[in-house]
Each structure stands twice: as C-alpha cells, then as structure tokens.
C-alpha positions in Angstrom: 10.4 6.0 49.9 9.2 2.7 47.6 6.1 4.7 46.2 7.9 7.4 45.4 10.6 5.1 43.7 7.6 3.3 41.9 6.4 6.3 40.9 9.1 7.5 39.3 10.0 4.4 37.5 6.2 4.6 35.7 6.5 8.2 35.1 10.4 7.8 33.4 9.0 4.8 31.0 5.5 7.0 30.6 7.5 9.6 29.1 9.4 7.4 26.9 6.5 6.3 25.5 5.3 9.7 24.6 8.7 10.4 23.6 8.0 7.6 20.3 6.2 8.4 17.1 2.5 7.6 16.6 3.2 7.4 12.8 4.8 4.4 11.5 6.2 5.9 8.2 8.1 3.0 6.8 4.9 0.3 7.3 3.2 3.4 5.7 5.3 4.3 2.7 5.7 0.3 2.4 1.4 -0.3 2.5 1.3 2.5 0.0 3.5 1.4 -2.5 1.9 -2.7 -1.9 -1.5 -0.8 -2.4 -0.5 1.2 -6.1 1.3 -1.8 -7.2 -1.7 -4.1 -6.6 -3.8 -1.2 -8.3 -2.2 -1.2 -11.7 -1.8 -5.3 -11.8 -5.6 -5.5 -11.1 -6.2 -2.8 -13.5 -3.5 -4.8 -16.4 -5.5 -7.4 -15.3 -8.7 -6.4 -16.6 -7.1 -5.0 -19.8 -6.6 -9.0 -20.5 -9.9 -9.7 -19.9 -11.1 -7.1 -22.7 -12.5 -4.8 -19.7 -10.7 -1.0 -20.0 -10.6 0.2 -16.8 -9.6 3.6 -16.2 -6.7 4.2 -13.5 -8.3 4.3 -10.0 -7.0 7.6 -9.1 -8.7 11.3 -9.9 -7.7 12.9 -13.2 -7.0 9.3 -14.6 -7.1 10.0 -18.8 -10.0 8.4 -20.8 -11.9 7.9 -17.3 -15.3 9.0 -19.5 -14.5 7.6 -22.9 -16.6 4.4 -22.9 -17.8 4.6 -19.4 -20.3 1.9 -18.0 -21.5 1.1 -14.6 -19.6 -2.1 -15.0 -16.1 -0.2 -15.0 -17.4 1.6 -12.6 -17.9 -1.4 -10.4 -14.7 -3.1 -11.8 -12.9 0.4 -11.1 -14.3 0.7 -6.8 -13.1 -3.2 -6.8 -9.4 -2.5 -7.3 -9.6 0.2 -5.1 -11.2 -1.9 -2.1 -8.9 -4.9 -3.0 -5.6 -2.5 -2.8 -6.6 -0.4 -0.3 -7.3 -3.0 1.8 -4.1 -4.7 1.2 -2.4 -1.8 1.5 -3.9 -0.7 4.8 -3.3 -4.6 6.4 0.3 -4.0 5.7 0.4 -1.2 7.0 -0.9 -2.3 10.3 0.7 -5.7 10.5 4.7 -3.8 10.1 4.0 -0.7 12.4 6.0 -0.9 15.5 5.3 -2.2 18.8 3.8 1.5 21.4 4.6 1.1 24.6 2.8 2.6 27.3 -0.7 3.0 25.3 -4.4 2.1 25.8 -5.7 -0.7 23.9 -7.9 2.2 22.5 -5.7 4.4 21.4 -3.5 1.6 19.7 -6.9 0.9 17.5 -7.5 4.7 16.4 -3.7 5.3 15.6 -3.9 1.8 13.5 -7.0 3.1 12.5 -5.3 6.3 11.2 -2.2 4.3 9.5 -4.7 2.9 7.3 -5.9 6.2 6.4 -2.6 7.8 6.1 -1.4 5.0 3.7 -4.5 5.3 1.7 -3.7 8.7 1.3 -0.5 8.5 0.4 -1.3 5.8 -2.7 -3.9 8.1 -3.8 -1.6 10.8 -3.9 0.9 9.0 -5.6 -0.9 7.5 -8.0 -2.6 11.3 -9.0 1.5 12.1 -9.4 2.0 9.0 -11.4 -1.1 9.7 -13.6 -0.5 13.6 -13.9 2.9 12.6 -15.5 2.9 9.3 -17.1 -0.3 8.7 -18.2 -1.8 11.8 -19.0 0.8 12.1 -21.6 0.6 8.5 -23.0 -2.7 8.9 -23.5 -2.6 12.4 -25.4 0.3 11.0 -27.3 -1.9 8.1 -28.6 -5.0 10.7 -28.7 -2.9 13.1 -31.0 -1.8 10.4 -33.3 -4.9 8.6 -33.6 -6.8 12.4 -34.6 -4.2 12.6 -37.4 -4.5 9.7 -39.1 -8.2 10.0 -39.2 -7.6 13.3 -40.3 -5.5 12.3 -43.3 -7.8 9.4 -44.0 -10.4 11.8 -44.2 -9.0 14.2 -46.8 -10.3 13.1 -49.9 -14.1 12.9 -48.6 -16.1 16.5 -48.4 -16.3 17.6 -45.3 -20.5 17.5 -43.7 -22.1 20.4 -42.0 -22.6 19.4 -38.8 -26.2 18.9 -37.2 -26.7 20.9 -34.1 -29.2 18.4 -32.4 -26.2 15.6 -32.7 -23.8 17.9 -31.6 -25.7 19.1 -28.6 -26.6 15.5 -27.9 -23.1 14.5 -28.1 -21.8 16.9 -25.5 -24.7 16.3 -23.0 -23.9 12.5 -23.3 -20.4 13.1 -22.6 -21.3 15.2 -19.9 -23.6 12.8 -18.1 -20.7 10.0 -18.5 -18.5 12.4 -16.7 -20.6 12.8 -14.2 -21.0 8.7 -13.7 -17.3 8.3 -14.0 -16.9 10.9 -11.3 -19.5 9.4 -8.9 -17.8 6.0 -9.0 -14.5 7.3 -8.5 -15.6 9.3 -5.5 -17.5 6.3 -4.2 -14.9 3.9 -4.9 -12.0 6.3 -2.9 -14.0 6.3 0.5 -15.0 3.0 0.3 -10.9 2.9 -0.3 -10.3 5.1 2.7 -12.9 2.7 4.9 -11.1 -0.7 3.9 -7.2 0.3 4.4 -8.5 1.8 8.1 -10.1 -1.5 8.6 -7.7 -3.3 7.2 -5.0 -1.3 9.2 -6.9 -2.0 12.3 -7.1 -5.5 11.8 -3.5 -5.9 10.9 -2.4 -3.8 13.7 -4.6 -6.3 16.6 -2.5 -9.4 14.6 1.0 -7.6 15.1 0.0 -7.5 19.1 -1.9 -10.7 19.3 1.6 -12.3 17.6 3.8 -10.1 19.9 1.9 -11.2 23.1 2.0 -14.5 22.0 5.4 -14.7 21.0 5.7 -13.2 25.2 3.9 -16.4 26.8 5.7 -18.5 25.0 8.9 -17.6 25.9 8.1 -17.3 29.7 6.3 -21.3 29.6 9.6 -22.3 27.8 11.8 -20.7 30.6 9.9 -21.9 33.1 
C-alpha cells in the first residue's frame, strides 16, 4: 500500500513537470533584446573610432562597400559579444525546471541560447530592412544627385571596358568576402549564445540549490 502511494505521488509530480513548458520565452526575448541592443551600441562605438562596421546581420546595406578583413573581424567580434550577453541572460533568467535530468537541463539551456540567437538575428534583419536600408538608399541617392549636378558642365568621358570589368570583379570579390565573414560570424554567434546560455542556466541552478541549502541550515 505504501509502495503504491509513493508511486502515485512520483507519477503526479512527473506529470506536473512534463506539463511545464520547456521554453522560457520571456527569458529568450529578454536575451534577444539585450543582444540586439548591445550590437547597435558596439557598432556605434566602432563608428566613433572611425571604423565603419556594417550591421552584423544578413542584408545589411553597404556591407561590401570598402570592405576589409579588419572590418570583417570587427563585425565578428560584435556578433560574438552581443550573442554572449543575450545567451547568458536567456539561461540565467529562465524558469526552474522540476523533475528534469541534468543532461536534459543542459540541452534545454543550450537550445535557449540558440533560439535567442535566432530571434535576435531575425529581428536585426527586419530592422535593417525596414530602417537602415531606406536611410542608406536615400543617402546614396542624395550623394549621386549632388555628384551629377557638379559634373553637368564637364563633358562625359567614354567608359573604359577594362576598367569597368575590373571594378565589377573587385566588387564581386568584396561581396564574397563580406558574405564569408558574415556567415562565420553568425555561426560563431550561434555557438557563443548556446554556450553562454548553458553557463547561465548552470549558474542559475547552482544559486537556486545554494539558496535552499543555506535556508535549511538556518532553520536547523
């Protein structure tokens, strides 16, 4: 009879744990917002040091304009740092899972970091497409109009086919390099966010266990 009672109690507790959602969307959204905000801050700070870093998301305007390996490395640093902050916050702020094995908790924390990275990346793409791209197009149109107005008095020079071909090849090479650095940076950001979320989740569980341990000693 006692054995049946214990089994029933464990089963009810297990069912309650299984009914709990495995994804803490509040923590994910908070981490993604922090990652997105930090990336904007880092890009602005880089601009203050005369480094015109492109936005670290696909489809960023001017990503291939004047691209260099230094700018690509800076873009990767921005992605890694922002994803580290977002992933750690997502792992540290998630809810406590009950009746979950440690390996499962580690997997869930890693998944939280990956989801945080995905949400921040998609939000960055949307912001770039809706805000930064139109501003960049307007600035480019204004600069082109000013250039054409200044050159109206000069006679147009015939275009050199060789020079045009070299310029096209150079732009294609720069676009390929920018795409490569952006892809590597995104992969590093996903990995960093996952690891940081696992670290944050482990720290959150350790502090939770420490709190109850200290509380039990005080009561004793």
